[in-house]
The first five atom37 places (N, CA, C, CB, O) and aatype in JSON, in Angstrom:
{
  "aatype": [12, 6, 9, 2, 7, 0, 12, 2, 0, 7, 10, 5, 7, 10, 5, 1, 0, 15, 5, 5, 19, 2, 6, 0, 15, 0, 6, 9, 0, 2, 0, 7, 0, 1, 2, 3, 19, 5, 5, 5, 15, 2, 0, 5, 15, 15, 7, 19, 2, 0, 0, 16, 6, 15, 0, 15, 6, 16, 15, 5, 15, 19, 15, 0, 2, 2, 0, 16, 3, 7, 10, 19, 15, 10, 5, 5, 7, 6, 16, 2, 13, 6, 0, 2, 16, 1, 16, 19, 6, 16, 0, 3, 6, 19, 10, 7, 16, 10, 9, 3, 16, 15, 0],
  "atom_mask": [
    [1, 1, 1, 1, 1],
    [1, 1, 1, 1, 1],
    [1, 1, 1, 1, 1],
    [1, 1, 1, 1, 1],
    [1, 1, 1, 0, 1],
    [1, 1, 1, 1, 1],
    [1, 1, 1, 1, 1],
    [1, 1, 1, 1, 1],
    [1, 1, 1, 1, 1],
    [1, 1, 1, 0, 1],
    [1, 1, 1, 1, 1],
    [1, 1, 1, 1, 1],
    [1, 1, 1, 0, 1],
    [1, 1, 1, 1, 1],
    [1, 1, 1, 1, 1],
    [1, 1, 1, 1, 1],
    [1, 1, 1, 1, 1],
    [1, 1, 1, 1, 1],
    [1, 1, 1, 1, 1],
    [1, 1, 1, 1, 1],
    [1, 1, 1, 1, 1],
    [1, 1, 1, 1, 1],
    [1, 1, 1, 1, 1],
    [1, 1, 1, 1, 1],
    [1, 1, 1, 1, 1],
    [1, 1, 1, 1, 1],
    [1, 1, 1, 1, 1],
    [1, 1, 1, 1, 1],
    [1, 1, 1, 1, 1],
    [1, 1, 1, 1, 1],
    [1, 1, 1, 1, 1],
    [1, 1, 1, 0, 1],
    [1, 1, 1, 1, 1],
    [1, 1, 1, 1, 1],
    [1, 1, 1, 1, 1],
    [1, 1, 1, 1, 1],
    [1, 1, 1, 1, 1],
    [1, 1, 1, 1, 1],
    [1, 1, 1, 1, 1],
    [1, 1, 1, 1, 1],
    [1, 1, 1, 1, 1],
    [1, 1, 1, 1, 1],
    [1, 1, 1, 1, 1],
    [1, 1, 1, 1, 1],
    [1, 1, 1, 1, 1],
    [1, 1, 1, 1, 1],
    [1, 1, 1, 0, 1],
    [1, 1, 1, 1, 1],
    [1, 1, 1, 1, 1],
    [1, 1, 1, 1, 1],
    [1, 1, 1, 1, 1],
    [1, 1, 1, 1, 1],
    [1, 1, 1, 1, 1],
    [1, 1, 1, 1, 1],
    [1, 1, 1, 1, 1],
    [1, 1, 1, 1, 1],
    [1, 1, 1, 1, 1],
    [1, 1, 1, 1, 1],
    [1, 1, 1, 1, 1],
    [1, 1, 1, 1, 1],
    [1, 1, 1, 1, 1],
    [1, 1, 1, 1, 1],
    [1, 1, 1, 1, 1],
    [1, 1, 1, 1, 1],
    [1, 1, 1, 1, 1],
    [1, 1, 1, 1, 1],
    [1, 1, 1, 1, 1],
    [1, 1, 1, 1, 1],
    [1, 1, 1, 1, 1],
    [1, 1, 1, 0, 1],
    [1, 1, 1, 1, 1],
    [1, 1, 1, 1, 1],
    [1, 1, 1, 1, 1],
    [1, 1, 1, 1, 1],
    [1, 1, 1, 1, 1],
    [1, 1, 1, 1, 1],
    [1, 1, 1, 0, 1],
    [1, 1, 1, 1, 1],
    [1, 1, 1, 1, 1],
    [1, 1, 1, 1, 1],
    [1, 1, 1, 1, 1],
    [1, 1, 1, 1, 1],
    [1, 1, 1, 1, 1],
    [1, 1, 1, 1, 1],
    [1, 1, 1, 1, 1],
    [1, 1, 1, 1, 1],
    [1, 1, 1, 1, 1],
    [1, 1, 1, 1, 1],
    [1, 1, 1, 1, 1],
    [1, 1, 1, 1, 1],
    [1, 1, 1, 1, 1],
    [1, 1, 1, 1, 1],
    [1, 1, 1, 1, 1],
    [1, 1, 1, 1, 1],
    [1, 1, 1, 1, 1],
    [1, 1, 1, 0, 1],
    [1, 1, 1, 1, 1],
    [1, 1, 1, 1, 1],
    [1, 1, 1, 1, 1],
    [1, 1, 1, 1, 1],
    [1, 1, 1, 1, 1],
    [1, 1, 1, 1, 1],
    [1, 1, 1, 1, 1]
  ],
  "atom_positions": [
    [[44.34, -28.84, -130.43], [43.46, -27.82, -129.87], [42.2, -28.51, -129.38], [43.13, -26.71, -130.92], [41.64, -29.37, -130.06]],
    [[41.76, -28.14, -128.22], [40.55, -28.75, -127.7], [39.32, -28.18, -128.41], [40.44, -28.52, -126.18], [39.37, -27.1, -129.0]],
    [[38.24, -28.92, -128.35], [37.02, -28.55, -129.08], [36.48, -27.21, -128.61], [35.95, -29.63, -128.91], [36.06, -26.39, -129.43]],
    [[36.5, -26.99, -127.31], [35.99, -25.74, -126.76], [36.78, -24.55, -127.31], [36.06, -25.76, -125.22], [36.21, -23.51, -127.62]],
    [[38.1, -24.71, -127.43], [38.94, -23.65, -127.98], [38.62, -23.36, -129.43], [0.0, 0.0, 0.0], [38.58, -22.2, -129.85]],
    [[38.38, -24.41, -130.2], [38.03, -24.23, -131.62], [36.68, -23.53, -131.75], [37.99, -25.59, -132.35], [36.49, -22.66, -132.59]],
    [[35.74, -23.94, -130.9], [34.41, -23.32, -130.92], [34.51, -21.84, -130.56], [33.45, -24.05, -129.95], [33.91, -20.99, -131.23]],
    [[35.27, -21.52, -129.52], [35.43, -20.12, -129.11], [36.13, -19.29, -130.18], [36.22, -20.04, -127.8], [35.74, -18.15, -130.44]],
    [[37.15, -19.86, -130.81], [37.85, -19.14, -131.88], [36.9, -18.85, -133.04], [39.06, -19.95, -132.37], [36.93, -17.77, -133.61]],
    [[36.07, -19.82, -133.37], [35.1, -19.62, -134.45], [34.07, -18.56, -134.1], [0.0, 0.0, 0.0], [33.72, -17.73, -134.94]],
    [[33.6, -18.57, -132.86], [32.61, -17.58, -132.44], [33.2, -16.17, -132.4], [32.05, -17.94, -131.06], [32.55, -15.21, -132.8]],
    [[34.45, -16.06, -131.93], [35.11, -14.75, -131.94], [35.31, -14.27, -133.37], [36.47, -14.83, -131.2], [35.16, -13.08, -133.66]],
    [[35.66, -15.18, -134.25], [35.81, -14.83, -135.67], [34.5, -14.35, -136.27], [0.0, 0.0, 0.0], [34.49, -13.41, -137.07]],
    [[33.39, -14.98, -135.88], [32.08, -14.55, -136.36], [31.77, -13.13, -135.89], [30.99, -15.51, -135.88], [31.24, -12.32, -136.65]],
    [[32.11, -12.83, -134.64], [31.87, -11.49, -134.12], [32.71, -10.45, -134.85], [32.17, -11.44, -132.62], [32.22, -9.38, -135.2]],
    [[33.99, -10.77, -135.09], [34.86, -9.83, -135.82], [34.37, -9.63, -137.25], [36.32, -10.35, -135.82], [34.38, -8.51, -137.76]],
    [[33.94, -10.72, -137.9], [33.45, -10.6, -139.27], [32.17, -9.77, -139.31], [33.2, -12.0, -139.87], [31.98, -8.97, -140.23]],
    [[31.31, -9.96, -138.33], [30.08, -9.18, -138.26], [30.38, -7.7, -138.08], [29.19, -9.68, -137.12], [29.76, -6.85, -138.7]],
    [[31.34, -7.4, -137.22], [31.75, -6.01, -137.01], [32.34, -5.43, -138.29], [32.78, -5.92, -135.86], [32.07, -4.27, -138.63]],
    [[33.15, -6.21, -139.0], [33.74, -5.75, -140.26], [32.66, -5.44, -141.29], [34.72, -6.8, -140.81], [32.75, -4.44, -142.0]],
    [[31.64, -6.29, -141.37], [30.53, -6.06, -142.31], [29.77, -4.79, -141.93], [29.57, -7.28, -142.32], [29.41, -4.0, -142.8]],
    [[29.53, -4.59, -140.64], [28.82, -3.38, -140.2], [29.61, -2.12, -140.53], [28.56, -3.44, -138.69], [29.04, -1.14, -141.01]],
    [[30.92, -2.15, -140.29], [31.76, -0.98, -140.58], [31.82, -0.71, -142.09], [33.18, -1.19, -140.03], [31.78, 0.44, -142.52]],
    [[31.92, -1.77, -142.87], [31.97, -1.6, -144.33], [30.65, -1.04, -144.84], [32.28, -2.95, -145.01], [30.64, -0.18, -145.73]],
    [[29.54, -1.5, -144.29], [28.23, -0.99, -144.7], [28.1, 0.49, -144.39], [27.1, -1.78, -144.01], [27.58, 1.26, -145.2]],
    [[28.57, 0.89, -143.22], [28.53, 2.3, -142.85], [29.41, 3.13, -143.77], [28.96, 2.49, -141.39], [29.04, 4.24, -144.16]],
    [[30.58, 2.6, -144.12], [31.49, 3.31, -145.02], [30.86, 3.52, -146.4], [32.82, 2.55, -145.15], [30.98, 4.58, -147.0]],
    [[30.19, 2.48, -146.89], [29.52, 2.58, -148.19], [28.39, 3.61, -148.13], [28.97, 1.2, -148.63], [28.24, 4.44, -149.03]],
    [[27.6, 3.54, -147.07], [26.48, 4.48, -146.92], [26.98, 5.91, -146.8], [25.64, 4.12, -145.7], [26.41, 6.82, -147.41]],
    [[28.04, 6.12, -146.03], [28.58, 7.47, -145.86], [29.17, 8.0, -147.16], [29.64, 7.48, -144.77], [29.05, 9.19, -147.45]],
    [[29.81, 7.15, -147.93], [30.37, 7.59, -149.21], [29.26, 8.04, -150.14], [31.19, 6.45, -149.87], [29.4, 9.04, -150.84]],
    [[28.16, 7.31, -150.15], [27.02, 7.7, -150.98], [26.39, 8.99, -150.5], [0.0, 0.0, 0.0], [26.0, 9.83, -151.32]],
    [[26.29, 9.17, -149.19], [25.7, 10.39, -148.64], [26.57, 11.6, -148.95], [25.51, 10.25, -147.13], [26.06, 12.66, -149.3]],
    [[27.9, 11.44, -148.83], [28.8, 12.55, -149.15], [28.69, 12.92, -150.63], [30.26, 12.19, -148.81], [28.72, 14.1, -150.97]],
    [[28.56, 11.94, -151.48], [28.43, 12.19, -152.91], [27.13, 12.93, -153.22], [28.49, 10.87, -153.7], [27.12, 13.84, -154.04]],
    [[26.03, 12.55, -152.55], [24.75, 13.23, -152.75], [24.82, 14.69, -152.32], [23.64, 12.51, -151.98], [24.32, 15.57, -153.01]],
    [[25.44, 14.95, -151.17], [25.58, 16.32, -150.67], [26.41, 17.15, -151.63], [26.22, 16.33, -149.25], [26.07, 18.3, -151.92]],
    [[27.49, 16.57, -152.14], [28.36, 17.28, -153.08], [27.6, 17.61, -154.37], [29.61, 16.44, -153.41], [27.75, 18.72, -154.89]],
    [[26.79, 16.69, -154.87], [26.03, 16.94, -156.09], [25.0, 18.03, -155.87], [25.35, 15.66, -156.57], [24.78, 18.86, -156.75]],
    [[24.35, 18.05, -154.7], [23.38, 19.09, -154.41], [24.06, 20.45, -154.32], [22.64, 18.78, -153.1], [23.53, 21.45, -154.8]],
    [[25.22, 20.48, -153.71], [25.98, 21.71, -153.58], [26.38, 22.24, -154.95], [27.22, 21.5, -152.72], [26.29, 23.45, -155.2]],
    [[26.8, 21.36, -155.83], [27.19, 21.77, -157.18], [26.0, 22.28, -157.97], [27.84, 20.6, -157.93], [26.13, 23.22, -158.76]],
    [[24.84, 21.69, -157.77], [23.65, 22.11, -158.5], [23.18, 23.5, -158.05], [22.52, 21.09, -158.31], [22.61, 24.25, -158.84]],
    [[23.42, 23.84, -156.78], [22.96, 25.12, -156.25], [23.88, 26.28, -156.62], [22.85, 25.03, -154.75], [23.43, 27.42, -156.69]],
    [[25.15, 26.0, -156.86], [26.07, 27.08, -157.21], [25.93, 27.42, -158.68], [27.54, 26.7, -156.87], [25.84, 26.53, -159.53]],
    [[25.93, 28.72, -158.98], [25.71, 29.11, -160.37], [27.02, 29.35, -161.11], [24.86, 30.36, -160.44], [27.26, 28.64, -162.09]],
    [[27.87, 30.26, -160.74], [29.1, 30.57, -161.47], [30.25, 29.7, -161.0], [0.0, 0.0, 0.0], [31.06, 30.14, -160.19]],
    [[30.33, 28.48, -161.5], [31.36, 27.54, -161.06], [32.64, 27.81, -161.82], [30.9, 26.08, -161.27], [32.64, 27.89, -163.05]],
    [[33.75, 27.95, -161.09], [35.04, 28.16, -161.75], [35.8, 26.84, -161.82], [35.87, 29.22, -161.01], [35.36, 25.83, -161.28]],
    [[36.94, 26.86, -162.49], [37.72, 25.63, -162.72], [38.22, 25.03, -161.42], [38.91, 25.93, -163.64], [38.27, 23.81, -161.29]],
    [[38.6, 25.86, -160.45], [39.11, 25.34, -159.18], [38.02, 24.58, -158.43], [39.66, 26.48, -158.31], [38.27, 23.53, -157.84]],
    [[36.81, 25.12, -158.45], [35.7, 24.46, -157.78], [35.37, 23.14, -158.47], [34.46, 25.36, -157.75], [35.09, 22.14, -157.8]],
    [[35.39, 23.14, -159.8], [35.12, 21.9, -160.53], [36.18, 20.85, -160.22], [35.08, 22.17, -162.04], [35.85, 19.68, -160.06]],
    [[37.43, 21.27, -160.12], [38.51, 20.34, -159.8], [38.33, 19.77, -158.4], [39.88, 21.04, -159.93], [38.53, 18.58, -158.18]],
    [[37.97, 20.61, -157.45], [37.73, 20.15, -156.08], [36.56, 19.19, -156.04], [37.48, 21.34, -155.14], [36.57, 18.2, -155.3]],
    [[35.53, 19.48, -156.84], [34.37, 18.6, -156.89], [34.74, 17.23, -157.45], [33.28, 19.24, -157.75], [34.3, 16.2, -156.93]],
    [[35.55, 17.22, -158.51], [35.98, 15.95, -159.1], [36.82, 15.16, -158.11], [36.77, 16.19, -160.39], [36.69, 13.94, -158.02]],
    [[37.68, 15.85, -157.37], [38.51, 15.18, -156.37], [37.64, 14.59, -155.28], [39.54, 16.15, -155.76], [37.86, 13.46, -154.84]],
    [[36.64, 15.34, -154.83], [35.73, 14.87, -153.8], [34.96, 13.64, -154.27], [34.76, 15.97, -153.4], [34.78, 12.69, -153.51]],
    [[34.49, 13.67, -155.51], [33.76, 12.52, -156.05], [34.68, 11.31, -156.18], [33.15, 12.87, -157.41], [34.25, 10.18, -155.95]],
    [[35.93, 11.54, -156.54], [36.9, 10.45, -156.66], [37.15, 9.82, -155.29], [38.21, 10.96, -157.26], [37.24, 8.59, -155.18]],
    [[37.28, 10.65, -154.26], [37.49, 10.14, -152.91], [36.27, 9.34, -152.46], [37.77, 11.29, -151.92], [36.42, 8.27, -151.86]],
    [[35.06, 9.84, -152.75], [33.84, 9.11, -152.39], [33.79, 7.77, -153.1], [32.6, 9.95, -152.73], [33.4, 6.77, -152.5]],
    [[34.16, 7.75, -154.37], [34.16, 6.5, -155.13], [35.18, 5.52, -154.55], [34.47, 6.76, -156.61], [34.91, 4.33, -154.45]],
    [[36.35, 6.04, -154.16], [37.36, 5.18, -153.54], [36.87, 4.62, -152.21], [38.67, 5.95, -153.34], [37.09, 3.45, -151.91]],
    [[36.21, 5.46, -151.41], [35.68, 5.0, -150.13], [34.62, 3.92, -150.34], [35.1, 6.17, -149.33], [34.58, 2.93, -149.61]],
    [[33.77, 4.12, -151.33], [32.73, 3.14, -151.62], [33.36, 1.83, -152.1], [31.75, 3.67, -152.67], [32.93, 0.75, -151.7]],
    [[34.37, 1.93, -152.95], [35.05, 0.74, -153.45], [35.74, 0.0, -152.31], [36.08, 1.1, -154.54], [35.64, -1.22, -152.2]],
    [[36.44, 0.75, -151.46], [37.09, 0.13, -150.3], [36.06, -0.54, -149.4], [37.89, 1.19, -149.5], [36.29, -1.63, -148.87]],
    [[34.92, 0.11, -149.23], [33.86, -0.46, -148.41], [33.31, -1.75, -149.0], [0.0, 0.0, 0.0], [33.04, -2.71, -148.27]],
    [[33.15, -1.78, -150.32], [32.66, -3.0, -150.97], [33.66, -4.15, -150.84], [32.38, -2.73, -152.45], [33.27, -5.29, -150.61]],
    [[34.94, -3.84, -150.98], [35.97, -4.87, -150.81], [35.96, -5.39, -149.38], [37.38, -4.31, -151.17], [36.02, -6.6, -149.15]],
    [[35.88, -4.48, -148.42], [35.84, -4.87, -147.01], [34.58, -5.69, -146.7], [35.9, -3.63, -146.11], [34.63, -6.62, -145.9]],
    [[33.48, -5.33, -147.33], [32.23, -6.07, -147.15], [32.39, -7.5, -147.64], [31.07, -5.37, -147.89], [31.95, -8.44, -146.98]],
    [[33.0, -7.67, -148.81], [33.24, -9.0, -149.36], [34.17, -9.81, -148.46], [33.82, -8.91, -150.78], [33.95, -11.0, -148.24]],
    [[35.21, -9.16, -147.94], [36.13, -9.85, -147.03], [35.41, -10.28, -145.76], [37.32, -8.92, -146.68], [35.64, -11.39, -145.25]],
    [[34.55, -9.42, -145.24], [33.79, -9.77, -144.05], [32.88, -10.96, -144.28], [0.0, 0.0, 0.0], [32.74, -11.83, -143.42]],
    [[32.26, -11.0, -145.46], [31.4, -12.13, -145.81], [32.21, -13.43, -145.87], [30.69, -11.87, -147.16], [31.79, -14.46, -145.35]],
    [[33.37, -13.37, -146.51], [34.24, -14.54, -146.61], [34.71, -15.0, -145.24], [35.45, -14.25, -147.51], [34.71, -16.19, -144.94]],
    [[35.11, -14.04, -144.39], [35.53, -14.37, -143.03], [34.39, -15.01, -142.23], [36.03, -13.12, -142.31], [34.6, -15.95, -141.47]],
    [[33.19, -14.48, -142.42], [32.03, -15.01, -141.7], [31.78, -16.46, -142.11], [30.79, -14.15, -141.97], [31.54, -17.32, -141.27]],
    [[31.83, -16.72, -143.43], [31.6, -18.08, -143.92], [32.66, -19.05, -143.39], [31.59, -18.1, -145.46], [32.35, -20.17, -143.0]],
    [[33.92, -18.62, -143.38], [35.0, -19.48, -142.9], [34.83, -19.79, -141.42], [36.37, -18.81, -143.15], [35.02, -20.93, -141.0]],
    [[34.48, -18.79, -140.64], [34.29, -19.02, -139.21], [33.04, -19.84, -138.92], [34.22, -17.69, -138.47], [32.99, -20.58, -137.93]],
    [[32.03, -19.71, -139.76], [30.84, -20.55, -139.63], [31.22, -22.01, -139.81], [29.76, -20.14, -140.66], [30.77, -22.88, -139.06]],
    [[32.06, -22.28, -140.81], [32.52, -23.66, -141.03], [33.34, -24.17, -139.85], [33.35, -23.75, -142.32], [33.26, -25.35, -139.49]],
    [[34.12, -23.3, -139.24], [34.9, -23.7, -138.06], [33.97, -24.11, -136.92], [35.82, -22.55, -137.6], [34.18, -25.13, -136.28]],
    [[32.94, -23.31, -136.68], [31.99, -23.62, -135.61], [31.23, -24.9, -135.94], [30.99, -22.44, -135.4], [31.04, -25.74, -135.06]],
    [[30.81, -25.07, -137.19], [30.09, -26.29, -137.58], [30.97, -27.53, -137.4], [29.63, -26.18, -139.04], [30.5, -28.55, -136.91]],
    [[32.23, -27.42, -137.79], [33.14, -28.56, -137.64], [33.37, -28.9, -136.18], [34.48, -28.26, -138.33], [33.36, -30.07, -135.81]],
    [[33.57, -27.88, -135.35], [33.75, -28.12, -133.91], [32.51, -28.77, -133.32], [34.06, -26.8, -133.17], [32.61, -29.65, -132.46]],
    [[31.33, -28.34, -133.78], [30.08, -28.92, -133.31], [29.97, -30.39, -133.72], [28.88, -28.12, -133.86], [29.56, -31.23, -132.91]],
    [[30.33, -30.69, -134.96], [30.29, -32.08, -135.43], [31.26, -32.96, -134.65], [30.62, -32.15, -136.93], [30.92, -34.08, -134.26]],
    [[32.47, -32.46, -134.43], [33.47, -33.23, -133.67], [32.99, -33.46, -132.25], [34.83, -32.5, -133.67], [33.14, -34.56, -131.71]],
    [[32.42, -32.44, -131.64], [31.89, -32.59, -130.29], [30.78, -33.64, -130.26], [31.37, -31.23, -129.75], [30.73, -34.47, -129.36]],
    [[29.89, -33.6, -131.24], [28.82, -34.59, -131.32], [29.36, -36.0, -131.49], [0.0, 0.0, 0.0], [28.86, -36.94, -130.88]],
    [[30.4, -36.14, -132.31], [31.02, -37.45, -132.51], [31.66, -37.94, -131.22], [32.07, -37.38, -133.63], [31.55, -39.12, -130.88]],
    [[32.33, -37.05, -130.5], [32.95, -37.43, -129.23], [31.9, -37.87, -128.21], [33.77, -36.27, -128.66], [32.11, -38.82, -127.46]],
    [[30.79, -37.17, -128.17], [29.71, -37.53, -127.23], [29.13, -38.88, -127.62], [28.6, -36.44, -127.22], [28.89, -39.72, -126.75]],
    [[28.91, -39.11, -128.93], [28.38, -40.39, -129.39], [29.34, -41.53, -129.08], [28.09, -40.34, -130.9], [28.92, -42.62, -128.69]],
    [[30.63, -41.27, -129.24], [31.64, -42.3, -129.0], [31.73, -42.66, -127.53], [33.0, -41.83, -129.51], [31.88, -43.83, -127.18]],
    [[31.64, -41.66, -126.68], [31.78, -41.93, -125.25], [30.49, -42.44, -124.62], [32.23, -40.68, -124.53], [30.51, -42.93, -123.49]],
    [[29.38, -42.33, -125.3], [28.09, -42.75, -124.73], [27.84, -44.22, -124.88], [26.97, -42.0, -125.37], [26.8, -44.72, -124.45]]
  ]
}
């Protein structure tokens, strides 16, 4: 693979990892916001029946799952970003070595 191709692949990987981190952050924030709205709604209702409590627990479980999925995706994005950073750094070093050798 030529150096330019490795550099481009690394840069594209950085962009994808950055997008993944942004999406995961939004998912985590939205899960927290949905949970806050649900808690406020539960606090305002007075005569809560068993069906409403069950729906509330299900909603909180879904929010927790979304937050957990978001955290996992965030960690994956960070790992992908670090790996692609190393790819770009290595391509840069190889390019520098080639320039030094040919000079």
